[in-house]
ZAMARGU-4260 file (C-alpha; in steps of 0.2 Angstrom, whole numbers, plus 5000, padded with zeros to 4 digits):
<rodrens>
0) 5115/5176/4954 | 5114/5167/4971 | 5130/5167/4981 | 5132/5157/4997 | 5135/5169/5011
5) 5147/5166/5025 | 5136/5176/5038 | 5117/5179/5039 | 5107/5192/5050 | 5089/5196/5053
10) 5080/5204/5038 | 5067/5218/5041 | 5062/5235/5035 | 5067/5229/5018 | 5086/5224/5021
15) 5098/5214/5031 | 5102/5220/5048 | 5120/5217/5052 | 5120/5229/5066 | 5105/5222/5075
20) 5109/5215/5092 | 5112/5196/5093 | 5115/5186/5108 | 5125/5173/5099 | 5125/5163/5083
25) 5121/5146/5076 | 5130/5137/5061 | 5123/5130/5046 | 5131/5113/5043 | 5133/5103/5027
30) 5125/5086/5032 | 5134/5077/5019 | 5151/5081/5026 | 5148/5088/5044 | 5157/5104/5039
35) 5150/5121/5043 | 5144/5132/5029 | 5138/5149/5036 | 5136/5158/5053 | 5118/5163/5057
40) 5117/5177/5070 | 5103/5173/5082 | 5090/5187/5083 | 5088/5195/5100 | 5071/5199/5107
45) 5074/5217/5102 | 5077/5212/5084 | 5061/5202/5084 | 5052/5217/5091 | 5059/5227/5077
50) 5054/5215/5064 | 5036/5214/5070 | 5036/5233/5071 | 5042/5234/5053 | 5028/5222/5048
55) 5015/5232/5058 | 5020/5248/5049 | 5019/5240/5032 | 5002/5232/5035 | 4990/5247/5032
60) 4997/5250/5015 | 4999/5232/5009 | 4982/5227/5015 | 4974/5241/5005 | 4984/5237/4990
65) 4971/5230/4977 | 4973/5211/4975 | 4978/5212/4957 | 4992/5224/4961 | 4998/5212/4975
70) 4997/5198/4962 | 5008/5206/4950 | 5022/5208/4963 | 5020/5190/4968 | 5020/5184/4950
75) 5037/5194/4948 | 5044/5184/4962 | 5038/5168/4954 | 5048/5172/4939 | 5063/5176/4949
80) 5062/5159/4958 | 5061/5150/4942 | 5075/5159/4934 | 5086/5155/4949 | 5080/5138/4952
85) 5096/5129/4951 | 5106/5141/4961 | 5093/5141/4975 | 5092/5122/4974 | 5111/5121/4976
90) 5109/5131/4993 | 5095/5119/4998 | 5106/5104/4994 | 5120/5111/5005 | 5109/5116/5019
95) 5098/5100/5020 | 5108/5086/5013 | 5095/5082/5000 | 5102/5077/4982 | 5102/5090/4969
100) 5092/5079/4958 | 5078/5082/4971 | 5080/5100/4976 | 5082/5106/4958 | 5066/5097/4952
105) 5055/5098/4968 | 5058/5110/4981 | 5059/5127/4972 | 5048/5121/4958 | 5033/5117/4969
110) 5036/5132/4980 | 5035/5143/4965 | 5019/5134/4959 | 5011/5138/4976 | 5015/5156/4975
115) 5009/5157/4957 | 4993/5148/4962 | 4989/5161/4976 | 4994/5176/4966 | 4982/5170/4952
120) 4968/5166/4965 | 4968/5184/4973 | 4969/5192/4955 | 4953/5182/4949 | 4942/5185/4964
125) 4948/5172/4977 | 4945/5185/4990 | 4927/5190/4985 | 4914/5189/4998 | 4895/5186/4995
130) 4879/5196/4995 | 4861/5192/4996 | 4844/5200/4999 | 4839/5197/5017 | 4821/5205/5015
135) 4814/5217/5003 | 4821/5232/5012 | 4838/5224/5017 | 4854/5217/5010 | 4868/5207/5017
140) 4886/5207/5011 | 4902/5199/5017 | 4920/5203/5015 | 4936/5194/5018 | 4948/5205/5028
145) 4967/5201/5031 | 4972/5197/5048 | 4987/5208/5051 | 5005/5203/5056 | 5007/5184/5055
150) 5021/5173/5061 | 5027/5158/5050 | 5038/5145/5058 | 5047/5134/5046 | 5053/5116/5046
155) 5070/5109/5041 | 5065/5096/5029 | 5058/5107/5015 | 5064/5124/5020 | 5060/5136/5005
160) 5045/5126/4999 | 5037/5127/5017 | 5042/5146/5018 | 5033/5148/5001 | 5018/5138/5007
165) 5016/5150/5022 | 5021/5166/5014 | 5012/5165/4998 | 4994/5164/5004 | 4998/5176/5019
170) 5005/5190/5007 | 4992/5187/4994 | 4978/5190/5006 | 4986/5206/5011 | 4994/5201/5027
175) 5012/5204/5033 | 5024/5190/5039 | 5038/5188/5051 | 5046/5171/5047 | 5058/5161/5057
180) 5066/5146/5048 | 5072/5131/5057 | 5089/5133/5065 | 5095/5118/5056 | 5091/5124/5039
185) 5091/5143/5039 | 5100/5147/5023 | 5085/5150/5011 | 5076/5163/5021 | 5086/5179/5016
190) 5087/5173/4998 | 5068/5172/4998 | 5067/5189/5007 | 5078/5197/4994 | 5068/5189/4979
195) 5052/5197/4987 | 5061/5214/4988 | 5067/5213/4971 | 5050/5209/4964 | 5043/5225/4972
200) 5036/5219/4989 | 5036/5234/5000 | 5048/5235/5015 | 5042/5226/5030 | 5029/5215/5022
205) 5041/5200/5023 | 5053/5199/5037 | 5066/5186/5043 | 5072/5182/5061 | 5084/5168/5066
210) 5085/5157/5081 | 5079/5141/5090 | 5064/5137/5101 | 5065/5152/5113 | 5065/5165/5098
215) 5050/5156/5090 | 5041/5156/5107 | 5044/5175/5109 | 5038/5178/5092 | 5022/5168/5093
220) 5017/5174/5110 | 5019/5192/5104 | 5003/5202/5106 | 5004/5210/5089 | 5004/5193/5080
225) 4987/5189/5073 | 4991/5171/5067 | 5004/5158/5069 | 5007/5145/5055 | 5019/5131/5061
230) 5026/5116/5053 | 5035/5103/5064 | 5034/5089/5077 | 5018/5086/5087 | 5025/5090/5104
235) 5031/5107/5099 | 5015/5111/5089 | 5005/5108/5104 | 5015/5121/5114 | 5014/5133/5100
240) 4995/5131/5097 | 4992/5132/5116 | 5002/5148/5117 | 4992/5155/5102 | 4976/5150/5109
245) 4979/5159/5125 | 4981/5175/5114 | 4966/5171/5104 | 4977/5170/5088 | 4972/5160/5072
250) 4983/5145/5070 | 4988/5133/5056 | 4997/5117/5062 | 5005/5105/5050 | 5012/5091/5062
255) 5019/5074/5061 | 5012/5057/5056 | 5014/5038/5056 | 5005/5035/5040 | 4999/5018/5033
260) 5001/5012/5016 | 4989/4998/5013 | 4993/4986/4999 | 4977/4977/4993 | 4977/4958/4989
265) 4974/4962/4970 | 4989/4975/4969 | 5003/4973/4956 | 5018/4968/4967 | 5030/4978/4957
270) 5019/4994/4958 | 5016/4992/4976 | 5035/4990/4980 | 5039/5006/4970 | 5026/5016/4979
275) 5032/5009/4996 | 5049/5014/4992 | 5044/5032/4987 | 5034/5033/5003 | 5049/5028/5014
280) 5065/5033/5005 | 5062/5050/4996 | 5071/5064/5005 | 5080/5050/5015 | 5063/5047/5024
285) 5063/5065/5031 | 5045/5068/5026 | 5030/5071/5038 | 5018/5061/5026 | 5030/5046/5025
290) 5020/5029/5023 | 5031/5020/5036 | 5018/5007/5040 | 5017/4996/5025 | 5002/4983/5027
295) 5005/4969/5015 | 4993/4953/5013 | 5001/4938/5021 | 5000/4929/5005 | 5010/4942/4996
300) 5023/4945/5009 | 5037/4933/5002 | 5035/4940/4984 | 5034/4958/4990 | 5050/4956/5000
305) 5059/4948/4985 | 5054/4962/4973 | 5059/4975/4986 | 5076/4968/4989 | 5079/4967/4971
310) 5075/4986/4969 | 5084/4992/4985 | 5101/4994/4976 | 5092/5008/4966 | 5092/5019/4981
315) 5109/5027/4978 | 5119/5037/4990 | 5134/5048/4986 | 5140/5064/4979 | 5124/5075/4981
320) 5127/5085/4965 | 5128/5069/4954 | 5111/5068/4946 | 5111/5049/4948 | 5111/5051/4967
325) 5094/5050/4974 | 5098/5047/4993 | 5106/5059/5005 | 5111/5060/5023 | 5100/5064/5037
330) 5099/5082/5041 | 5109/5085/5057 | 5120/5076/5069 | 5106/5076/5082 | 5093/5069/5070
335) 5106/5056/5064 | 5108/5050/5082 | 5089/5049/5085 | 5086/5038/5069 | 5101/5027/5073
340) 5093/5024/5090 | 5077/5019/5083 | 5085/5007/5071 | 5095/4999/5086 | 5078/4998/5096
345) 5070/4989/5081 | 5084/4976/5081 | 5087/4974/5100 | 5071/4978/5108 | 5057/4975/5096
350) 5066/4960/5089 | 5060/4964/5071 | 5068/4955/5056 | 5081/4967/5048 | 5078/4964/5030
355) 5089/4977/5023 | 5101/4991/5029 | 5104/4994/5047 | 5116/5004/5058 | 5130/5007/5045
360) 5133/5021/5032 | 5131/5016/5014 | 5146/5007/5008 | 5150/5017/4993 | 5153/5034/5001
365) 5169/5043/4996 | 5181/5048/5010 | 5176/5066/5011 | 5158/5061/5015 | 5162/5049/5029
370) 5160/5063/5042 | 5142/5066/5036 | 5126/5061/5044 | 5123/5045/5033 | 5113/5030/5037
375) 5108/5016/5025 | 5090/5014/5019 | 5082/5002/5031 | 5068/4989/5030 | 5061/4979/5045
380) 5049/4965/5042 | 5039/4953/5053 | 5033/4968/5062 | 5019/4970/5074 | 5008/4985/5080
385) 5016/4986/5097 | 5034/4989/5091 | 5041/5006/5095 | 5047/5007/5077 | 5029/5005/5072
390) 5021/5016/5084 | 5033/5031/5084 | 5037/5043/5071 | 5055/5040/5066 | 5057/5053/5052
395) 5070/5043/5043 | 5072/5030/5030 | 5065/5016/5040 | 5051/5005/5033 | 5041/4993/5043
400) 5032/4979/5034 | 5016/4972/5043 | 5006/4958/5036 | 4987/4956/5037 | 4973/4943/5033
405) 4958/4953/5029 | 4955/4971/5023 | 4944/4975/5038 | 4959/4970/5049 | 4971/4981/5039
410) 4959/4996/5040 | 4957/4994/5059 | 4975/4993/5062 | 4980/5007/5050 | 4968/5018/5060
415) 4975/5013/5077 | 4986/5028/5080 | 4983/5046/5087 | 4991/5053/5071 | 4981/5055/5055
420) 4992/5065/5043 | 4992/5054/5027 | 4987/5037/5021 | 4988/5027/5004 | 4981/5012/4996
425) 4988/5002/4981 | 4976/4990/4971 | 4969/4986/4954 | 4951/4987/4959 | 4948/5006/4959
430) 4931/5004/4968 | 4939/4994/4982 | 4953/5007/4983 | 4940/5021/4985 | 4931/5011/4998
435) 4946/5008/5009 | 4953/5025/5007 | 4936/5032/5013 | 4938/5022/5029 | 4956/5028/5033
440) 4957/5042/5046 | 4969/5054/5038 | 4968/5071/5030 | 4980/5068/5015 | 4977/5052/5005
445) 4983/5044/4989 | 4977/5029/4978 | 4991/5021/4968 | 5003/5034/4970 | 5012/5043/4985
450) 5018/5060/4990 | 5012/5072/4977 | 5004/5088/4985 | 5000/5101/4971 | 4996/5119/4975
455) 4978/5116/4970 | 4975/5103/4984 | 4971/5108/5002 | 4981/5097/5014 | 4981/5095/5032
460) 4981/5082/5046 | 4968/5074/5057 | 4968/5070/5075 | 4985/5074/5083 | 4993/5078/5066
465) 4987/5096/5064 | 4974/5110/5063 | 4968/5118/5047 | 4975/5116/5030 | 4988/5123/5018
470) 4986/5126/4999 | 4970/5125/4989 | 4956/5137/4990 | 4954/5133/5008 | 4972/5137/5011
475) 4968/5155/5006 | 4953/5156/5018 | 4965/5152/5032 | 4973/5169/5030 | 4957/5180/5031
480) 4943/5184/5043 | 4925/5187/5038 | 4915/5203/5040 | 4897/5203/5038 | 4887/5219/5035
485) 4868/5222/5034 | 4862/5237/5024 | 4844/5243/5029 | 4837/5252/5013 | 4819/5255/5020
490) 4823/5267/5034 | 4831/5268/5051 | 4832/5252/5062 | 4827/5264/5076 | 4809/5267/5068
495) 4802/5255/5081 | 4807/5266/5095 | 4802/5282/5086 | 4784/5276/5087 | 4784/5274/5106
</rodrens>
């Protein structure tokens, strides 16, 4: 049973630490109502040190545990996650503002899938090295060794899913983790820690600290930390990566995007509109891979907009626990103000045509939701590449429609950004789709779909959108280091000197 707690503290050495020092607290807020849910005690630097020490103490034993034994523990955690799916999804909905129809079918489900994937991977030889004959008298073998104590810094849009994306390969590979969730959506962290503990994870292997940027900076700069895995905005990611590089730490950075969706001239308009809506309004647009720049052939623009306007009423705001609701508020008061400012700039400065939505809340909200951080799903058209709303990541439900005349033009303009996280193509001619997708500069791409990111698929950004990958076979490789050994079977390497 998952019960919503009124207070949360750092979790290390296998338990919550209510007596640990705390310089203050932050509050988890229900974005749909603006009301506080839980007091989160900020971790002091001493608490961070204690969590790292706990992980450091657990590492020798956990790293020496056979992979199949580690796998069995993680598989028990998978079972617990799935048993408690709806209760954990309820916590995610309250903390993030995402509809229960989404959190109950995506967030915990996909996180558990990733944990299962990596548990299976290490049990079936995913950490095996290689061996080969170097010469008649010598062999070479390699091994994949865990890194040590690692830091995971979570994001606020997919809290428990991202926590699992980071902790699953980390723990499966034999590392220990100190995890800091976003200060905006921290509620999931101790529930996950408790599930790991209940599954049999030894004390100290997975630890939780709380706080904002200064706590994260102290954690990632700590000399004991061997790797930093961060998900968040580009500017913060650069600072984290710079700090980690100064300490010669391994890093994985999953950062922001301003992703293009290219609708080809032969695309079915109805399908193209559906994909564009998924790419912009799922999770209220708070997805790093959002396809916010929708390139539509000039000849298709009028029909595309007509079909889009007919479908926009199916984006339904309201009671987050009503299964027909598929659109929630923005995550925080600060973020709401940021998105509203971008919409205002689109109207007043960029002079884009406001096709749908705007600065108001959805009209059908009940009185108890009016204090929440709601905004209408918004569509701008007649956009050009120089507009602020086209150039900068908004991270909200704001679609920009741009028209093009040739496919070469669309590709060139789609690539004209420092970011390269995701991209997509919609069209009937699959050969043409493959040709276009091969020319788009992004690490995650889709053809005739948008957004799916299965455990088996390695994902990561190009250019300013990140370093390294998560998930898939390469996602496990990111949590180990290579050791190569030569075995001389024909005698001592010192025989040359013995003849002198």
